[in-house]
N, C-alpha and C positions, 0 to 999 in steps of 0.2 A: 489446642494448637492445630491449625489446618494442615492437612497432608499436602506436601508439594506435588504439583502436577508431574506426570510422567513425561520427561523430555523426549522420549522415543516416539511420541505420537505427533510430532511436529513435522509438517511437510510444506514445501514451497514448489509450486508448479508454474512455469512461465509459458504463456501462449502469446501468439502474435495476432493482431487484427489490424491489417494495414500497417501504418507506421507506429501504432500504439502497442505497448506490451501489457498483457493482462497477467498479474501476479496473484495466484491463488494461494492464500495462507490458511492452513488448517492446523488444528491442535491448540497447543498452549504457547503463548509468546512470553517468555520470561528471560532472565539473564542467560540461561542455558542455550536458548535458541537465537538470541539477538544477533550473534555473529553470522549465522546462516542468512538471515534476512538482509543484513548489511551487505554481505558478499553478493547476494542476488541483485540488489539494487545498484551497487557500484559496478557490477559486471555489465548491467544494462547501460549505464551511463558511459562506460568505457567504450562500448560499441555504438555510441551515439543514438541509443534508444532512450529518449528523454521524456516521452509522453507515456505515463504509467497509470494504469488502473489497478488499484490494490483491492482485490476481492477478499473480504474478511468473512464471508458467509460461513466458512468452516472453522473460524476462530472460536474456541471454547472458553479460553481463559487468557487473561491479560493482567500482568502485575505492573508495578511501577517501573521495572526495568523494560518491560515490553512497551509501555507508554513512551518512555524515553527513547526507545529505539524507533518507534513510529515517527516521533518528532525529528530525530536525527536524520532518518532516511528522507523524510519530507524536505528538510532543509538542504540535504545533499542534492536532491532533484531540482529544487528551486534555484539553488546557486549555480547549477550547471546549465540553467536556461530552460529547463523543462517544466513539466507540471505533473502533479500527482492527484488523482481523484480516488475516492473511496466508495465502494459499494458493499452491500451485503452485511451491514452491521447487525449483529444479534442485539436483542434487548439489553443484555448484560454489558456488552461492549459499548453500545450507544450510551448507556447510563454512565459508564466510566468517562466517556468523552464529554458528556454534559457536565458532570461533576468537576472535571478538570478544566472546563471551558475550551477544550480542544476542538469541540464541534465547530467553533468559529474559525479554526485554522484549516481543518481538512474539508475540502469540498466533497460533500456526500451526495450521491445520486441513487435513485431507486433501483437501477439495474445497470448492467454493463453497456447496453445499447445507448442509454441516456448519457452515460459518462463518455463513451466514445464520440457521440455527436457533439459533445461540449468542447472537444479539442478544436483549435482553429485548423483550417485546411492546411496541409503541408505546403511549404513554399515550392517544392519540386513539382507538385501537381497542378498548381494554378498560378504560376508567376507571370505577371504581365510583362510583355517585351518592350 
């Protein structure tokens, strides 16, 4: 029987790059940590930060609850009119997304810069008069 991951090694850090929010997820994403990720994403949506880059480079472990949480957060962002991009997938996490066919749902980019360039220009910066 596998040993469950240590929930204490989970962290979320949020950085800003222009209008986009970069959310760094490290450690293990299981049912123990799902609430923290949900709270971070809904907090961003609440303050109108709807363009999100989810950096999973530090994500070591993902179980079925973690997969469900990624989907739930992705849908929250999309329903709010925003978009979520994913970068930094480890081989293990990428394999899980392929097995579950979720790689078709999450727009994956090779790095943060590419993900940031993929967002449309914000209406406030280039609105025609």
